C-alpha positions as CSV (number, residue, x, y, z in Angstrom):
1,M,226.8,95.6,45.8
2,R,226.3,99.3,46.4
3,N,229.1,100.4,44.0
4,L,227.5,98.3,41.3
5,D,224.1,100.2,41.8
6,I,225.8,103.5,41.6
7,Q,227.7,102.5,38.5
8,N,224.5,101.4,36.8
9,N,222.9,104.8,37.6
10,I,225.8,106.7,36.2
11,E,225.8,104.6,33.0
12,M,222.1,105.4,32.4
13,S,222.5,109.1,33.1
14,E,225.0,109.5,30.2
15,Q,226.2,107.5,27.3
16,R,228.8,107.7,24.5
17,I,227.4,109.5,21.4
18,D,228.5,106.7,19.0
19,N,226.8,104.1,21.1
20,W,223.6,106.2,21.5
21,L,223.3,106.8,17.7
22,Y,223.7,103.1,17.0
23,R,221.4,101.9,19.7
24,I,218.5,104.1,18.8
25,R,218.9,103.3,15.1
26,L,220.1,106.7,13.8
27,A,223.2,104.8,12.5
28,K,223.2,101.3,11.0
29,T,226.4,100.3,12.7
30,R,228.6,101.7,15.5
31,G,231.4,102.0,12.9
32,I,229.2,104.2,10.8
33,S,228.2,106.4,13.7
34,Q,231.9,106.8,14.6
35,K,232.7,107.7,11.0
36,I,230.1,110.4,10.7
37,I,231.3,111.9,14.1
38,K,234.9,111.9,13.0
39,E,234.0,113.6,9.7
40,G,232.4,116.5,11.7
41,N,228.8,115.8,10.8
42,V,227.5,115.7,14.4
43,R,227.0,118.5,16.8
44,I,226.0,118.4,20.5
45,N,224.3,121.5,21.7
46,K,225.6,123.4,18.6
47,C,229.2,122.4,19.3
48,K,230.8,120.4,16.5
49,I,232.4,117.2,17.7
50,Y,235.1,114.9,16.3
51,K,235.4,112.3,19.1
52,P,233.0,109.3,19.2
53,S,233.8,108.9,23.0
54,I,232.1,112.1,24.0
55,K,229.3,111.5,26.5
56,I,225.8,112.9,26.1
57,K,223.2,113.5,28.8
58,S,219.4,113.6,28.7
59,G,218.2,117.0,27.4
60,D,221.2,117.4,25.0
61,I,220.3,118.5,21.4
62,I,222.0,116.4,18.7
63,T,222.3,117.7,15.1
64,I,223.3,115.3,12.4
65,N,224.1,116.4,8.8
66,L,224.0,113.5,6.3
67,N,223.4,113.5,2.5
68,K,222.5,117.3,2.5
69,Q,219.8,116.7,5.1
70,T,219.9,117.8,8.7
71,L,218.2,116.0,11.6
72,V,217.9,117.7,15.0
73,V,216.9,115.5,17.9
74,L,216.5,116.0,21.7
75,V,217.9,113.2,23.8
76,N,215.2,111.7,26.1
77,G,216.9,108.6,27.4
78,F,219.5,105.8,27.0
79,T,219.5,102.0,26.5
80,K,222.0,99.3,27.1
81,R,221.3,97.5,23.8
82,R,220.1,98.2,20.3
83,L,216.3,98.7,20.1
84,D,213.7,98.0,17.6
85,Y,212.5,101.1,15.6
86,K,209.4,101.7,17.7
87,S,211.1,101.4,21.1
88,A,214.0,103.6,19.9
89,Q,211.7,106.5,19.1
90,E,210.9,106.8,22.8
91,H,214.6,107.8,23.5
92,Y,214.6,110.9,21.3
93,K,212.3,113.6,20.0
94,I,212.7,115.1,16.5
95,L,212.8,118.9,16.7
């Protein structure tokens, strides 16, 4: 039982970038979030990434370049499932 509690806390302190983008509705599907990451359109703390499996932590700054527009957000939290738009906004802050 104790190992399960520790595992749940670890999961909520960090999350894969592709899952996070999908679950907070910055990408319509997880496949789309993986595609934009692999194309080099996502940065974590100013470092360009190409792997969807990279983990992010609370406080990281995510920069997304899409359709000649740039979105910069601060990670505030994580979720285990896809959220509605209003709830998703609590997990990031637009900078």
